LUMBARO-125025 format. One line per field, with one value per residue (C-alpha): residue in one letter; x, y, z; residue number from 0. Coordinates in steps of 0.001 Angstrom, whole numbers, plus 500000, padded with zeros to 6 digits. Layout:
N
residuo	[a;...]
x	[X;...]
y	[Y;...]
z	[Z;...]
num	[NUM;...]
***
This chain:
271
residuo	[m;p;t;m;p;s;s;p;e;t;e;a;y;r;p;f;e;i;i;p;g;a;p;q;s;s;l;v;l;l;a;d;h;a;t;n;i;v;p;a;p;y;g;d;l;g;l;p;a;s;a;f;s;r;h;i;a;y;d;i;g;i;d;p;l;t;r;q;l;a;t;r;l;r;c;h;a;v;l;s;r;f;s;r;l;l;i;d;p;n;r;g;e;d;d;p;t;l;i;m;k;i;s;d;g;a;i;v;t;g;n;h;p;i;s;e;e;e;w;q;r;r;i;v;r;f;h;r;p;y;h;d;a;v;a;e;t;i;a;a;v;e;r;q;s;g;k;v;p;l;v;l;s;l;h;s;f;t;p;v;w;k;g;v;p;r;p;w;h;a;a;v;l;w;d;s;d;g;r;a;p;l;p;l;i;d;r;l;n;a;a;g;d;l;v;i;g;d;n;e;p;y;d;g;a;l;k;g;d;t;l;y;r;h;c;m;r;a;g;i;p;h;a;l;l;e;v;r;q;d;l;i;g;d;a;e;g;v;d;a;w;t;d;r;l;a;p;i;f;a;g;l;d;a;d;p;a;l;h;s;r;q;h;f;v;s;r;t;g;p;y]
x	[484589;484448;481074;480357;479242;475544;476334;479439;477611;477136;479138;480673;482322;485538;487581;490731;491888;494740;496524;498323;501834;503940;504484;508227;507831;509214;508066;504891;503403;500970;498551;496986;495128;494328;490695;488120;485257;482839;480301;476684;475444;477925;476780;479148;480142;478626;481159;480668;481482;484579;486163;486462;488731;491205;494093;492034;490030;492805;496298;495840;497491;498455;495776;496800;500506;500327;498359;500749;503808;502256;501521;504948;506842;504424;504466;501854;499925;497326;495130;492601;489079;487805;488560;490880;488020;486082;489027;492745;494404;497842;497256;497291;493973;494708;495795;493516;493789;492412;489061;489451;486935;488727;491050;492967;490196;487306;484917;483831;480422;479858;482727;481658;480174;481035;480172;482643;480457;480725;484477;484936;482563;484760;487871;486269;484611;487315;490628;491236;490323;492732;495550;494640;494957;498375;499603;498252;499789;503223;503063;501883;504653;507260;505856;505629;508925;510954;512300;511537;509544;510599;507626;507235;504362;503182;501686;501409;501636;500353;502648;501727;500977;499484;500632;504228;505417;507082;510312;510514;509411;509292;510378;511321;510023;511529;512061;515428;515733;517637;518259;515671;515201;518850;519442;516016;517013;520350;518690;516116;518848;520999;518763;519923;516607;514762;514726;514251;513252;514623;511856;510253;507608;506732;508717;508526;508709;505039;504173;501344;501310;501219;504951;505599;502941;503859;507554;509459;508321;508922;512359;511140;512901;510614;510306;507555;507706;505769;505336;504138;500523;500797;503357;500982;497660;496982;497643;500749;502302;501466;503022;506188;506566;505851;508704;510922;510136;509787;513530;514416;512021;513197;516807;516018;514082;517050;519327;519660;520406;516794;515343;516412;515019;516888;515436;516048;515045;512248;512762;509250;510389;510018;507621]
y	[508378;504676;502986;501520;497904;497627;495602;494181;490848;490577;487928;490576;492442;491407;493603;492825;492142;489822;490379;487134;487310;484888;481598;482206;485788;486376;490002;491002;494500;495712;498641;499087;502283;501674;502806;505149;502621;502513;499661;500814;499960;502509;505262;508209;507853;511295;512992;515212;513711;515938;514040;510940;512695;513539;511619;510901;508378;506692;507044;509036;507460;504198;501977;502643;502723;499324;497832;499119;497931;494500;494245;495503;493249;490311;490187;489562;492352;492650;495755;496703;497455;499631;503142;503781;505894;502692;500916;501294;498080;499529;499460;496642;495334;496840;500250;503056;504792;501740;503525;507286;509684;512747;512668;515810;518044;515998;514682;511170;510987;507457;506348;508129;506886;503323;500243;497502;495167;497355;497829;494055;493616;495852;493946;490622;491795;494037;494241;490553;489240;491731;490542;486928;487651;489253;486292;483751;485571;485775;482071;481123;483149;481405;477995;478762;480586;478551;481796;483996;486888;490504;492591;496244;498312;501370;504504;508205;511375;514922;517628;519990;519209;521841;524580;523346;522091;518702;518703;514996;513530;510098;508455;505027;503963;501140;499762;498068;495691;497795;495080;496385;500030;501088;499896;501244;504682;504454;503521;506292;508817;507601;509371;512692;514468;513440;514380;511092;510904;508287;507608;510911;512265;509333;506825;503305;501638;501119;498128;496098;497705;495601;495171;494610;491934;490062;490783;492122;489309;486714;487966;488663;491484;494466;498219;500822;503417;506678;508791;512386;512495;515396;513398;510472;512289;511752;509134;510909;510941;507292;506334;508298;506701;503254;503789;505022;502334;499210;498784;499659;497078;494496;495129;494670;491495;490110;490426;487021;488825;490048;486552;485098;485220;487261;488526;492016;493570;496046;499619;499386;496815;493070;491179]
z	[492145;491180;491156;494578;494860;495668;498781;500465;500541;496779;494995;492723;495583;497279;499599;497593;494064;493143;489856;488947;487590;485630;487502;487751;489045;492534;492901;494770;494616;497285;497132;500572;499673;496013;495987;497507;497321;500231;499885;499623;503147;504512;502187;502175;505861;506375;504117;501048;497650;497454;500363;498195;495722;498497;499983;503082;501050;499049;497619;494440;491388;493041;491497;487877;488743;490437;487551;484907;486811;487357;483629;482567;484986;484752;488531;491185;492900;495652;495812;498482;497217;500059;501217;504117;505511;506148;507769;507142;505921;506644;510394;512897;514197;517610;516274;517574;514161;512355;511877;511828;513351;511979;508962;507979;509277;507875;510528;509561;511183;509865;512095;515277;517390;516408;518414;519231;517211;514107;514664;514655;511710;509553;510598;509699;506478;505000;506865;507560;504075;502499;504721;504099;500376;500901;502959;500498;497524;499139;500012;496519;494871;496992;496056;492350;491895;494377;495842;498832;497288;497175;498371;497369;498721;496750;498307;497502;499589;499267;497826;500672;504313;506618;504275;504030;500606;500597;498596;497838;494532;496123;499338;500631;504024;506019;509496;510139;507171;504654;502074;499607;500734;500474;496892;495942;497249;495404;492117;492392;493167;490272;487736;489187;488683;491837;495500;497339;500968;503318;505848;504842;505119;507402;509423;508015;511425;512240;514368;512907;509457;506300;505780;509486;509569;506383;505856;508881;511164;508448;507372;503817;501888;501390;500957;500852;498084;498353;495204;495427;494306;491884;489898;489309;489356;485646;482965;481682;485135;485759;482422;483224;486649;485265;482809;485625;488173;486045;485310;488906;490311;487777;488782;492446;491730;489799;492845;494605;497874;497894;497837;501160;504669;507230;510489;511839;515155;514521;515689;517156;519721;520161;517895]
num	[0;1;2;3;4;5;6;7;8;9;10;11;12;13;14;15;16;17;18;19;20;21;22;23;24;25;26;27;28;29;30;31;32;33;34;35;36;37;38;39;40;41;42;43;44;45;46;47;48;49;50;51;52;53;54;55;56;57;58;59;60;61;62;63;64;65;66;67;68;69;70;71;72;73;74;75;76;77;78;79;80;81;82;83;84;85;86;87;88;89;90;91;92;93;94;95;96;97;98;99;100;101;102;103;104;105;106;107;108;109;110;111;112;113;114;115;116;117;118;119;120;121;122;123;124;125;126;127;128;129;130;131;132;133;134;135;136;137;138;139;140;141;142;143;144;145;146;147;148;149;150;151;152;153;154;155;156;157;158;159;160;161;162;163;164;165;166;167;168;169;170;171;172;173;174;175;176;177;178;179;180;181;182;183;184;185;186;187;188;189;190;191;192;193;194;195;196;197;198;199;200;201;202;203;204;205;206;207;208;209;210;211;212;213;214;215;216;217;218;219;220;221;222;223;224;225;226;227;228;229;230;231;232;233;234;235;236;237;238;239;240;241;242;243;244;245;246;247;248;249;250;251;252;253;254;255;256;257;258;259;260;261;262;263;264;265;266;267;268;269;270]
***
């Protein structure tokens, strides 16, 4: 488990990390669940140490994958620096699952009971600054590159859920804007050695999530890619998926059609 900051108030700790890309880069990578860090005042949230090596705490493999892709593509990236167990940055502020009391069978006693004051404190201290960083990065990329950014969000999923194996090697999640997801699915399938899910194992239409908030409502091209965790659970797997994804992402970024604003009606209902 990564070393936890001594306090969320220390100057060294920020609830996000921005990796700067080349000034002309028009690609932004996001990693909502990059880390399992819980700042020291929150301790272990009442959980055993083993919980922080599970998917309930973070998306396994996504931190190194995002970093390697950002380096390879010289693009911008924003990574969260707090565990989803503390507060989930990929949920809207009004989502009841923003702070989980139970996660895949693990009872998070540090989250229950929780006062309204503490709920709001976590939004202000962790959730909101991360989203401010995402918004500011997207805006800065558009200013610097002169193009509407292409935003790709990276996540990972478990190979088995409730005893049922998941057949997909990776999956693309999306709402109703198919400009980036559909060619991404096609390019992943073109290799011929992968099973790619289309809105599997989750539906990409989630009101208030990161891409809804920053891209769907703004008409910015985007897609969410989920990679199965056992495929990127070690350095060899991360290297292999970096090699696989880097040319695909570069090809998408080179498409002028993925650098314009176009508004679509969300499947979740009116904005």
